[in-house]
C-alpha positions as CSV (number, residue, x, y, z in Angstrom):
1,X,29.9,-86.4,40.9
2,X,28.5,-83.5,38.8
3,X,26.4,-83.6,35.8
4,X,28.1,-82.4,32.8
5,X,26.3,-80.9,29.7
6,X,27.2,-80.7,25.9
7,X,25.2,-79.1,23.1
8,X,22.6,-82.1,22.8
9,X,23.5,-84.1,25.9
10,X,23.4,-84.5,29.7
11,X,26.2,-86.7,31.1
12,X,24.8,-87.8,34.3
13,X,25.4,-90.5,37.0
14,X,24.0,-93.7,36.3
15,X,20.7,-94.9,38.2
16,X,19.1,-98.3,38.9
17,X,16.3,-97.3,36.2
18,X,18.9,-97.0,33.7
19,X,19.0,-101.0,33.4
20,X,16.8,-101.6,30.1
21,X,18.5,-98.6,28.3
22,X,22.0,-99.8,28.9
23,X,21.4,-103.5,28.2
24,X,19.7,-102.8,25.1
25,X,23.1,-101.8,23.6
26,X,25.4,-103.6,26.0
27,X,23.7,-107.1,25.2
28,X,24.1,-106.8,21.5
29,X,27.3,-108.1,20.1
30,X,27.2,-105.8,16.9
31,X,27.2,-102.7,19.5
32,X,29.9,-103.9,21.3
33,X,31.9,-105.6,18.6
34,X,35.1,-104.0,19.4
35,X,35.0,-103.7,23.4
36,X,37.0,-105.9,25.3
37,X,33.6,-106.9,27.5
38,X,30.3,-108.2,26.5
39,X,28.0,-108.8,24.9
40,X,26.3,-108.7,28.4
41,X,24.2,-111.2,30.1
42,X,21.6,-109.0,32.6
43,X,23.9,-109.7,35.7
44,X,26.6,-108.1,33.8
45,X,24.7,-105.1,33.2
46,X,23.4,-104.9,36.7
47,X,27.0,-105.2,38.1
48,X,28.3,-102.6,35.8
49,X,25.4,-100.2,37.0
50,X,26.1,-100.9,40.6
51,X,29.9,-100.3,40.0
52,X,29.0,-96.9,38.2
53,X,26.5,-95.7,41.0
54,X,29.1,-96.7,43.8
55,X,31.8,-94.9,42.0
56,X,29.8,-92.0,41.7
57,X,29.2,-91.6,45.1
58,X,33.1,-91.7,46.3
59,X,34.4,-88.6,47.7
60,X,37.5,-88.7,45.7
61,X,36.3,-90.5,42.7
62,X,38.7,-92.2,40.2
63,X,36.4,-93.8,37.7
64,X,33.9,-91.0,36.5
65,X,31.1,-93.4,34.5
66,X,28.7,-91.1,33.0
67,X,25.3,-92.1,31.2
68,X,24.8,-90.1,27.9
69,X,21.3,-88.6,27.8
70,X,19.6,-86.7,24.9
71,X,18.5,-83.5,26.4
72,X,15.3,-82.8,24.2
73,X,14.1,-86.5,25.1
74,X,15.8,-87.7,28.1
75,X,16.6,-90.9,26.5
76,X,20.0,-92.7,27.5
77,X,21.8,-93.5,24.4
78,X,25.1,-94.5,25.7
79,X,27.8,-93.8,28.0
80,X,31.2,-92.5,28.7
81,X,34.3,-92.5,31.2
82,X,37.4,-90.9,32.5
83,X,39.5,-93.2,34.7
84,X,42.2,-91.7,36.5
85,X,45.7,-93.3,36.2
86,X,47.6,-91.9,39.2
87,X,47.0,-88.0,39.8
88,X,47.6,-86.5,36.6
89,X,46.6,-88.9,33.7
90,X,43.4,-90.7,32.7
91,X,42.0,-92.9,30.0
92,X,39.0,-91.6,28.3
93,X,36.2,-94.1,26.8
94,X,32.8,-94.2,25.2
95,X,30.0,-96.5,23.7
96,X,26.8,-95.5,21.9
97,X,23.6,-97.5,21.1
98,X,24.1,-98.3,17.2
99,X,20.8,-96.2,16.3
100,X,22.8,-93.1,17.2
101,X,26.1,-93.7,15.6
102,X,27.7,-91.1,12.9
103,X,25.8,-88.4,14.4
104,X,28.5,-86.8,16.2
105,X,27.5,-87.6,19.7
106,X,30.9,-89.4,20.4
107,X,33.1,-86.3,19.6
108,X,30.5,-84.2,22.0
109,X,31.1,-86.7,24.7
110,X,35.0,-86.9,24.0
111,X,35.4,-83.1,23.9
112,X,33.4,-82.6,27.0
113,X,35.3,-85.2,29.0
114,X,38.5,-83.6,28.0
115,X,37.3,-80.3,29.3
116,X,36.1,-81.9,32.5
117,X,39.7,-83.7,32.9
118,X,42.0,-80.8,32.1
119,X,40.0,-77.7,33.7
120,X,38.4,-79.4,36.5
121,X,40.6,-82.2,37.5
122,X,43.9,-80.7,36.8
123,X,45.2,-83.6,34.5
124,X,48.3,-83.5,32.4
125,X,47.4,-86.2,29.8
126,X,44.5,-88.0,28.8
127,X,44.8,-91.4,26.6
128,X,42.6,-93.3,24.7
129,X,43.0,-96.9,23.0
130,X,40.8,-98.9,20.5
131,X,41.2,-101.7,17.9
132,X,42.9,-101.0,15.0
133,X,39.6,-101.6,13.0
134,X,37.3,-99.5,14.7
135,X,37.5,-96.6,12.5
136,X,34.6,-94.6,14.1
137,X,36.4,-94.8,17.3
138,X,39.8,-93.4,16.2
139,X,38.3,-90.8,14.0
140,X,36.6,-89.5,17.3
141,X,39.9,-89.5,19.0
142,X,41.5,-87.7,16.1
143,X,38.3,-85.3,15.9
144,X,38.9,-84.1,19.5
145,X,42.6,-83.5,18.9
146,X,44.2,-86.3,20.3
147,X,47.4,-87.7,18.4
148,X,48.0,-91.3,17.6
149,X,51.3,-92.3,19.9
150,X,51.4,-96.0,18.5
151,X,50.3,-99.3,17.3
152,X,50.6,-102.1,19.5
153,X,50.4,-105.7,17.8
154,X,48.3,-108.5,19.2
155,X,47.8,-106.5,22.3
156,X,43.9,-107.5,23.1
157,X,41.9,-110.1,22.1
158,X,40.5,-110.0,18.6
159,X,37.0,-108.2,17.9
160,X,33.9,-110.3,18.4
161,X,33.5,-111.1,14.4
162,X,37.2,-111.7,14.1
163,X,38.7,-114.7,12.6
164,X,42.0,-113.9,14.6
165,X,42.6,-114.6,18.2
166,X,44.2,-111.3,18.8
167,X,43.7,-107.8,17.8
168,X,45.9,-104.9,17.3
169,X,45.6,-101.6,19.4
170,X,46.1,-98.0,18.6
171,X,47.0,-95.6,21.5
172,X,46.2,-92.0,21.5
173,X,46.8,-89.2,23.8
174,X,46.4,-85.5,24.3
175,X,48.3,-83.5,26.9
176,X,47.0,-80.3,28.7
177,X,49.0,-77.9,26.9
178,X,48.0,-79.0,23.4
179,X,44.3,-79.1,24.7
180,X,44.5,-75.2,25.7
181,X,46.4,-74.8,22.2
182,X,43.4,-76.3,20.5
183,X,41.2,-73.8,22.7
184,X,43.2,-70.9,21.5
185,X,43.2,-71.9,18.0
186,X,39.4,-72.2,18.0
187,X,38.9,-68.9,19.7
188,X,41.2,-67.1,17.1
189,X,39.4,-68.6,14.1
190,X,36.2,-67.4,15.5
191,X,37.4,-63.9,15.4
192,X,36.1,-61.3,13.0
193,X,37.9,-60.3,9.7
194,X,36.6,-58.5,6.3
195,X,37.9,-59.1,3.0
196,X,35.9,-58.0,0.1
197,X,39.0,-57.1,-1.6
198,X,42.6,-55.6,-0.9
199,X,42.7,-52.0,0.0
200,X,44.4,-49.2,-1.5
201,X,47.5,-48.8,0.1
202,X,48.7,-45.8,-1.9
203,X,46.0,-44.1,-0.1
204,X,47.3,-44.8,3.6
205,X,50.0,-43.0,5.2
206,X,52.7,-46.0,5.8
207,X,55.8,-43.9,7.0
208,X,57.3,-43.1,10.1
209,X,60.6,-41.3,10.7
210,X,63.1,-42.8,8.2
211,X,61.1,-45.7,7.0
212,X,58.1,-46.2,4.7
213,X,56.4,-49.2,3.4
214,X,55.6,-49.6,-0.2
215,X,53.3,-52.6,-1.2
216,X,55.0,-54.8,-3.7
217,X,52.6,-57.5,-4.2
218,X,49.2,-58.5,-3.2
219,X,48.5,-62.4,-3.1
220,X,45.2,-63.7,-3.7
221,X,43.9,-66.7,-1.7
222,X,44.3,-70.2,-2.6
223,X,41.6,-72.3,-0.8
224,X,42.5,-75.7,-1.8
225,X,46.2,-74.8,0.2
226,X,44.3,-73.1,2.7
227,X,46.2,-70.0,2.1
228,X,44.4,-66.6,3.0
229,X,45.0,-63.1,1.1
230,X,48.4,-61.6,1.6
231,X,50.1,-58.2,1.2
232,X,53.9,-58.0,0.6
233,X,55.5,-54.5,1.7
234,X,59.1,-53.7,1.2
235,X,60.6,-51.8,4.1
236,X,62.5,-48.7,2.4
237,X,64.9,-46.5,4.2
238,X,65.2,-43.5,1.4
239,X,65.3,-45.2,-2.0
240,X,67.1,-48.3,-0.4
241,X,65.4,-51.7,0.4
242,X,65.7,-52.1,4.2
243,X,63.7,-55.4,4.6
244,X,60.2,-56.8,3.9
245,X,57.0,-57.5,5.9
246,X,54.1,-59.2,5.2
247,X,50.6,-59.4,6.3
248,X,48.3,-62.3,6.0
249,X,44.5,-61.5,6.3
250,X,42.4,-64.1,8.3
251,X,42.6,-66.7,10.8
252,X,43.4,-70.5,10.3
253,X,44.9,-73.4,12.1
254,X,48.1,-72.8,10.2
255,X,48.3,-69.3,11.1
256,X,48.3,-69.9,14.7
257,X,51.5,-71.2,14.1
258,X,52.8,-69.3,11.5
259,X,51.5,-65.8,12.3
260,X,49.6,-63.3,10.5
261,X,52.8,-60.8,10.3
262,X,56.3,-61.8,9.1
263,X,59.2,-59.6,8.6
264,X,62.9,-59.6,7.8
265,X,65.5,-57.0,7.9
266,X,68.6,-56.3,5.9
267,X,71.8,-57.1,7.8
268,X,72.9,-53.3,7.6
269,X,69.7,-52.1,9.0
270,X,69.3,-54.2,11.9
271,X,69.5,-53.3,15.7
272,X,67.4,-49.9,14.8
273,X,63.9,-51.2,15.7
274,X,62.6,-51.2,12.0
275,X,61.0,-54.4,12.3
276,X,59.1,-53.0,15.0
277,X,58.4,-49.8,13.2
278,X,57.2,-51.7,10.1
279,X,54.8,-53.7,12.1
280,X,53.2,-50.5,13.5
281,X,52.8,-49.3,9.9
282,X,50.5,-52.3,9.2
283,X,48.1,-51.4,12.1
284,X,45.5,-49.3,9.5
285,X,45.9,-52.3,7.0
286,X,44.9,-54.4,9.6
287,X,42.1,-52.4,11.1
288,X,40.7,-51.8,7.3
289,X,40.0,-55.8,7.5
290,X,38.2,-55.7,10.8
291,X,40.9,-57.6,12.6
292,X,41.9,-56.2,16.1
293,X,44.2,-58.8,17.1
294,X,46.9,-60.6,15.0
295,X,49.3,-63.2,15.8
296,X,53.4,-63.1,15.6
297,X,55.2,-66.3,15.8
298,X,59.1,-66.9,15.9
299,X,61.7,-69.5,16.5
300,X,62.2,-70.0,20.4
301,X,65.9,-69.2,19.7
302,X,65.3,-66.0,17.7
303,X,66.0,-63.5,20.4
304,X,65.9,-60.5,18.1
305,X,62.3,-61.1,16.9
306,X,61.0,-62.0,20.6
307,X,62.3,-58.4,21.4
308,X,60.4,-57.0,18.5
309,X,57.1,-58.5,19.8
310,X,58.1,-57.2,23.1
311,X,58.7,-53.8,22.1
312,X,55.4,-53.6,20.4
313,X,53.8,-54.8,23.4
314,X,52.5,-58.0,22.2
315,X,51.4,-60.4,24.8
316,X,53.6,-63.7,24.8
317,X,50.6,-66.7,24.8
318,X,52.8,-69.8,24.8
319,X,55.5,-71.8,23.5
320,X,53.6,-73.9,21.3
321,X,54.6,-77.5,20.0
322,X,54.4,-77.5,16.2
323,X,52.0,-80.1,14.6
324,X,53.9,-82.5,12.2
325,X,51.3,-81.3,9.3
326,X,52.8,-77.7,9.3
327,X,55.4,-76.5,6.9
328,X,57.4,-75.1,9.9
329,X,57.6,-78.5,11.4
330,X,58.7,-80.1,7.9
331,X,61.2,-77.3,7.9
332,X,62.9,-78.6,11.1
333,X,61.2,-76.6,13.7
334,X,59.7,-78.1,16.6
335,X,58.5,-75.1,18.8
336,X,57.5,-71.6,18.2
337,X,56.6,-68.8,20.6
338,X,53.0,-67.6,19.9
339,X,52.4,-63.7,20.3
340,X,49.3,-61.7,20.2
341,X,49.5,-58.1,19.2
342,X,46.2,-56.2,20.0
343,X,45.9,-53.5,17.3
344,X,44.1,-50.7,18.9
C-alpha cells in the first residue's frame, strides 16, 4: 500500500507503534461522537491497528486504511480510509483528533483519497455517509465536490450524546466524470487574465469579408452575482444586423458551464458561417486581456453550434452534467457540450 501525500500530510499504512496516538482520539467520546464505533477500549484500538496493518499487506487490498501524519512534526493526528464496494465503487471516511478540527485536514485527506480512487484505482463512484447532525463532516463532503443524494431516516444508532435511539444519515456521492470536471474547472480558473479596463474596440480591425463586429455594450462586473466583465457585439452585414456575439472576460465555475463566448445569428443569415467568423474576430480582444483559452458551450442537441465549434478547431472536452445551482439547469437544460478554443 503506497504512501499518499497532501500539502501538509503523509497518509501512510498503520504501524504497531501508532497505538498511543490512535487511542488518544479513539477512546474519547467527544472525538467519536458521530461514529458508529467507540469509544474504544485498548483492545479495540489494538484490533483496529492489527486489521489495518493486515489489510495494507494484502496483494489486492480492498480496505485502504491510512494513518494521517503531519509532515513537519511526524505527529499522527487521525486516519482516513477508502473501502472498496465491488470493483468500481468505494466508501470514503476519516477521523481527526479533536485538537486538529477546523483546520482543513479533513478536506486534504478527502481530496487526496478521491484522486487516489479515481486516478489510480479506476473507480467510477465514491460515496460517503454521516450523521445528519455532523455538520463538520458533511461540509467536508460538499467541499470536496460530493453531492448529497439522500437522507435516510433512523438508519443508524443515534450519536453518543443523543437522547434518541436512532439517528438519521446523509448519503453523499461523486462520480469519476464529476471529479474530472472539477479538476478541469480548477485548471481553467487558474489561467491568467488581465482586466484593468475595457479595450478600445474601435481601434481594432474587427471585420472579415462581408461582416464586421460593432461593440454595442460593455458590461461591468457584478462581483456579488459572480458576473465578470463582458462585451456585447452586433454582427453586421453591411448596414444590417446579422446577429450578436458576446465575450466574457475571466474564468469562474459558472463560466465553465456557460462559456466565455456566446453567439446567435438571425435566421436569414444562418448557414453562411457567420458565427464562426464572429468568434474569430474576437481573437484580438481575447488576447488583449491575456487570455489564451476560452470555453464555448452548447446544448447537446444544438448541431449548428457544435459545427461552429468544430470549424473553429475547438476541442470537445466533455458532455458535462449541469449542477443544479447553474442558471442553465434552472432553464431546463441538464447537459452541455464543453469546447475549448485555443486563441493563438
